[in-house]
C-alpha positions as CSV (number, residue, x, y, z in Angstrom):
1,M,-17.1,54.1,-26.6
2,L,-15.5,51.8,-28.8
3,K,-16.7,52.6,-32.7
4,Q,-16.8,49.4,-34.8
5,L,-14.2,49.2,-37.4
6,A,-14.7,45.9,-39.1
7,K,-17.7,44.3,-40.5
8,H,-18.6,41.5,-38.2
9,K,-21.6,40.9,-36.4
10,T,-23.1,43.7,-33.8
11,E,-24.5,41.5,-31.6
12,G,-23.0,37.7,-29.5
13,C,-24.7,36.1,-27.3
14,D,-22.5,34.1,-24.8
15,G,-24.1,30.6,-24.2
16,G,-23.2,30.6,-20.8
17,K,-23.9,33.5,-19.4
18,K,-26.7,35.2,-21.6
19,V,-24.8,38.1,-22.5
20,K,-25.9,40.0,-25.6
21,G,-23.3,42.6,-27.6
22,R,-19.7,42.2,-28.0
23,K,-16.8,40.6,-26.4
24,R,-13.8,42.9,-25.3
25,H,-10.6,41.4,-24.8
26,T,-7.7,42.9,-23.7
27,V,-4.0,42.3,-22.6
28,V,-2.6,44.7,-20.4
29,D,0.9,45.2,-18.8
30,T,1.5,44.4,-14.7
31,L,0.7,48.1,-14.2
32,G,-2.2,48.2,-15.9
33,S,-1.5,49.9,-19.0
34,L,-3.8,48.9,-21.9
35,L,-1.3,47.4,-24.7
36,T,-4.0,45.6,-27.2
37,V,-7.9,45.1,-27.4
38,V,-9.6,42.9,-29.4
39,V,-13.6,43.2,-29.8
40,Y,-15.8,40.3,-31.4
41,A,-19.3,39.9,-31.2
42,D,-19.2,35.9,-33.2
43,I,-16.5,34.2,-31.8
44,H,-15.6,31.9,-29.0
45,D,-14.3,34.0,-25.8
46,T,-10.9,31.4,-26.0
47,K,-10.4,32.3,-29.9
48,S,-11.1,35.6,-29.6
49,S,-8.3,35.9,-26.7
50,I,-5.9,34.1,-28.5
51,L,-6.3,36.7,-31.0
52,A,-5.7,39.4,-28.8
53,F,-2.3,37.0,-27.3
54,T,-1.2,37.0,-30.6
55,K,-1.5,40.2,-31.9
56,A,0.3,41.7,-28.3
57,L,2.7,39.2,-28.5
58,D,3.4,40.6,-32.9
59,T,3.7,44.0,-31.3
60,Y,5.9,43.2,-27.9
61,P,8.1,39.8,-28.8
62,N,9.7,40.3,-25.3
63,M,6.8,39.2,-23.4
64,K,8.4,36.7,-20.8
65,A,4.9,35.8,-19.0
66,I,1.2,35.7,-19.3
67,S,-1.4,34.9,-17.3
68,A,-5.2,34.5,-18.0
69,D,-8.6,33.7,-16.6
70,T,-8.9,29.8,-15.8
71,G,-11.6,29.8,-17.8
72,Y,-9.4,30.0,-21.0
73,R,-7.1,27.4,-19.4
74,K,-7.6,24.3,-21.6
75,T,-7.4,25.3,-24.8
76,F,-5.8,29.0,-24.4
77,E,-2.6,26.7,-23.1
78,E,-2.9,24.8,-26.3
79,Q,-2.9,27.0,-28.5
80,V,-0.1,28.9,-27.2
81,Q,2.3,26.5,-26.6
82,E,2.0,25.9,-30.8
């Protein structure tokens, strides 16, 4: 069970899927080992995935490539390229 460390909204709603609760974005390596986790309920999936990627890149600056779900494609690509 994950413990809530920061004071954010404890529940969010995904407009497209009508899913209530916290969103967990993970970054893993090619073996599936966990590199970083970002948990948010009150911001859009794309923005929290960018936070997860940035956090992982700060910790592991030697990352050479990433792969993400197509749902993040346009905004995620634009932000990561900057």
